[in-house]
ZAMARGU-4260 file (C-alpha; in steps of 0.2 Angstrom, whole numbers, plus 5000, padded with zeros to 4 digits):
<rodrens>
0) 5000/5000/5000 | 5015/5012/5003 | 5021/5010/4986 | 5004/5014/4979 | 5002/5029/4990
5) 5019/5035/4984 | 5015/5033/4966 | 4998/5042/4968 | 5007/5056/4977 | 5020/5058/4962
10) 5005/5058/4950 | 4996/5071/4960 | 5011/5082/4960 | 5014/5079/4942 | 4996/5085/4938
15) 4997/5100/4948 | 5014/5105/4941 | 5007/5103/4923 | 4992/5114/4928 | 5004/5128/4932
20) 5015/5126/4917 | 5001/5124/4904 | 4989/5136/4912 | 4975/5123/4911 | 4965/5120/4927
25) 4958/5104/4921 | 4975/5096/4925 | 4971/5100/4944 | 4954/5090/4942 | 4964/5076/4935
30) 4976/5076/4950 | 4960/5076/4962 | 4957/5058/4955 | 4972/5053/4966 | 4966/5059/4982
35) 4955/5044/4986 | 4970/5032/4984 | 4981/5044/4994 | 4967/5044/5008 | 4967/5026/5008
40) 4986/5024/5008 | 4989/5037/5022 | 4975/5031/5033 | 4979/5012/5031 | 4982/5002/5046
45) 4985/4984/5049 | 4968/4974/5047 | 4959/4987/5037 | 4951/4983/5020 | 4958/4990/5004
50) 4944/4994/4992 | 4952/4988/4975 | 4937/4994/4966 | 4940/5013/4971 | 4958/5010/4964
55) 4952/5003/4948 | 4938/5016/4946 | 4952/5031/4949 | 4963/5023/4937 | 4950/5022/4924
60) 4944/5039/4927 | 4961/5046/4926 | 4965/5038/4909 | 4949/5044/4901 | 4951/5061/4908
65) 4969/5063/4903 | 4964/5058/4885 | 4954/5074/4884 | 4970/5085/4888 | 4985/5076/4881
70) 4995/5083/4867 | 4983/5098/4864 | 4991/5115/4860 | 4976/5124/4855 | 4957/5120/4855
75) 4940/5127/4851 | 4925/5118/4858 | 4912/5132/4856 | 4906/5125/4839 | 4905/5107/4846
80) 4888/5098/4846 | 4881/5095/4863 | 4870/5080/4865 | 4863/5084/4882 | 4855/5067/4886
85) 4872/5059/4883 | 4881/5073/4893 | 4869/5070/4907 | 4873/5052/4907 | 4891/5055/4908
90) 4889/5067/4922 | 4878/5055/4932 | 4892/5042/4930 | 4905/5054/4936 | 4894/5059/4951
95) 4890/5040/4956 | 4909/5037/4955 | 4913/5052/4966 | 4899/5049/4978 | 4903/5030/4980
100) 4921/5034/4983 | 4917/5047/4997 | 4904/5035/5006 | 4916/5020/5005 | 4930/5030/5012
105) 4919/5036/5027 | 4912/5019/5030 | 4929/5011/5031 | 4936/5024/5042 | 4949/5031/5030
110) 4939/5048/5030 | 4930/5058/5044 | 4912/5053/5043 | 4905/5071/5040 | 4890/5064/5032
115) 4885/5053/5046 | 4884/5036/5037 | 4891/5025/5052 | 4877/5031/5064 | 4859/5024/5065
120) 4849/5040/5063 | 4856/5048/5048 | 4853/5067/5044 | 4846/5068/5027 | 4848/5087/5027
125) 4867/5085/5032 | 4869/5072/5018 | 4861/5083/5005 | 4871/5099/5009 | 4888/5089/5009
130) 4883/5081/4992 | 4880/5097/4983 | 4899/5100/4981 | 4901/5083/4973 | 4887/5087/4960
135) 4896/5103/4956 | 4913/5094/4954 | 4905/5080/4944 | 4900/5093/4930 | 4919/5096/4926
140) 4923/5077/4925 | 4907/5075/4914 | 4915/5088/4902 | 4931/5080/4902 | 4923/5063/4898
145) 4914/5071/4884 | 4930/5079/4877 | 4937/5061/4877 | 4922/5055/4866 | 4924/5069/4855
150) 4943/5065/4852 | 4939/5046/4848 | 4939/5050/4830 | 4946/5065/4822 | 4947/5071/4804
155) 4962/5081/4799 | 4963/5097/4789 | 4973/5113/4787 | 4967/5130/4792 | 4976/5146/4788
160) 4972/5161/4800 | 4977/5179/4796 | 4975/5195/4807 | 4979/5184/4822 | 4976/5193/4839
165) 4983/5185/4855 | 4977/5190/4872 | 4975/5185/4890 | 4957/5185/4898 | 4948/5179/4914
170) 4929/5176/4917 | 4928/5194/4924 | 4934/5203/4909 | 4952/5206/4916 | 4968/5197/4913
175) 4974/5192/4930 | 4969/5178/4942 | 4969/5159/4943 | 4954/5159/4930 | 4964/5167/4917
180) 4966/5159/4900 | 4976/5161/4884 | 4967/5165/4868 | 4969/5167/4849 | 4957/5176/4837
185) 4960/5174/4818 | 4951/5175/4802 | 4949/5163/4787 | 4939/5167/4772 | 4929/5180/4782
190) 4925/5168/4796 | 4932/5172/4813 | 4940/5158/4823 | 4942/5158/4842 | 4955/5146/4850
195) 4961/5144/4868 | 4979/5138/4870 | 4992/5133/4883 | 5003/5146/4892 | 5018/5140/4883
200) 5010/5140/4866 | 5004/5159/4869 | 5022/5164/4873 | 5028/5155/4858 | 5016/5162/4845
205) 5010/5179/4852 | 5019/5189/4839 | 5014/5179/4824 | 5001/5188/4812 | 4997/5173/4802
210) 4996/5154/4806 | 4995/5138/4796 | 4986/5126/4808 | 4984/5107/4806 | 4968/5105/4815
215) 4959/5089/4820 | 4940/5090/4820 | 4933/5079/4833 | 4918/5067/4832 | 4907/5080/4840
220) 4914/5095/4831 | 4928/5101/4843 | 4943/5108/4834 | 4960/5103/4841 | 4978/5107/4837
225) 4992/5095/4842 | 5006/5100/4830 | 5016/5116/4833 | 5013/5127/4819 | 5030/5137/4822
230) 5043/5124/4828 | 5057/5137/4825 | 5049/5148/4839 | 5052/5135/4852 | 5069/5144/4856
235) 5058/5159/4862 | 5052/5149/4876 | 5068/5140/4879 | 5073/5150/4894 | 5056/5148/4902
240) 5056/5129/4899 | 5073/5127/4907 | 5067/5137/4922 | 5051/5127/4924 | 5061/5110/4922
245) 5073/5116/4936 | 5059/5120/4948 | 5050/5105/4943 | 5064/5093/4946 | 5068/5101/4963
250) 5051/5101/4969 | 5049/5083/4963 | 5064/5077/4974 | 5056/5086/4989 | 5039/5078/4985
255) 5048/5061/4983 | 5057/5064/5000 | 5041/5068/5009 | 5032/5053/5001 | 5045/5041/5007
260) 5044/5048/5025 | 5025/5048/5025 | 5022/5031/5018 | 5038/5021/5023 | 5043/5030/5039
265) 5027/5036/5046 | 5034/5036/5064 | 5044/5052/5059 | 5027/5062/5058 | 5022/5054/5075
270) 5037/5060/5083 | 5035/5078/5076 | 5016/5077/5082 | 5022/5072/5099 | 5034/5087/5101
275) 5021/5099/5095
</rodrens>
């Protein structure tokens, strides 16, 4: 169980670091899928039962959700077709997965029983209120599942954009905050195209006035770009990439040391708690 916990911690760090480097918050949601495994690994004691189904479901969710994010530099999902019944089914499945994990972790004693599943008289109001955040979080995973379905089959074509305009914006109309994104507006045959992009892609292409994009149109109509349209511009972000790599490696070793102490030498933290 210690090795599983260490691996989950490393994957969680990798997702968090990738979210910072790329500017895509969806990577954080991907990392959240490691938390149920981490909770079991941290709270495990001799004689406790390990729920293998939770581990399998977390791995399955992780693989599917990662498929919606990997190898994407630019994307446009505004013109995608929404089949609301299908999206609702995906959202429901994600909700049931999260709800099941939280209930099991509470019942097995890995997590504080904040919903009261282990008491005889259960408070329905308490359960409902504490379930609402799960409903909200399930929406994001449902979207990621939908994106994965969209990327199952893609038709390639070329798109030439002129009058390219790059900008940074957030949901409040500003250009700062954790909810900010990196965008591109361009024109092709009188039609305006709007793309979102990763942070590194933005810094690489922000001075380009025209782009030749090799786009992939998904099964449901989403547009994705996986190939760098200006590979010669990679030197513009070389300094930034080196800095990120140095920070990432340094923090990785710190996380690795912390994980080894946490899962293989937990008595260290017991001593620290004693002297507190």
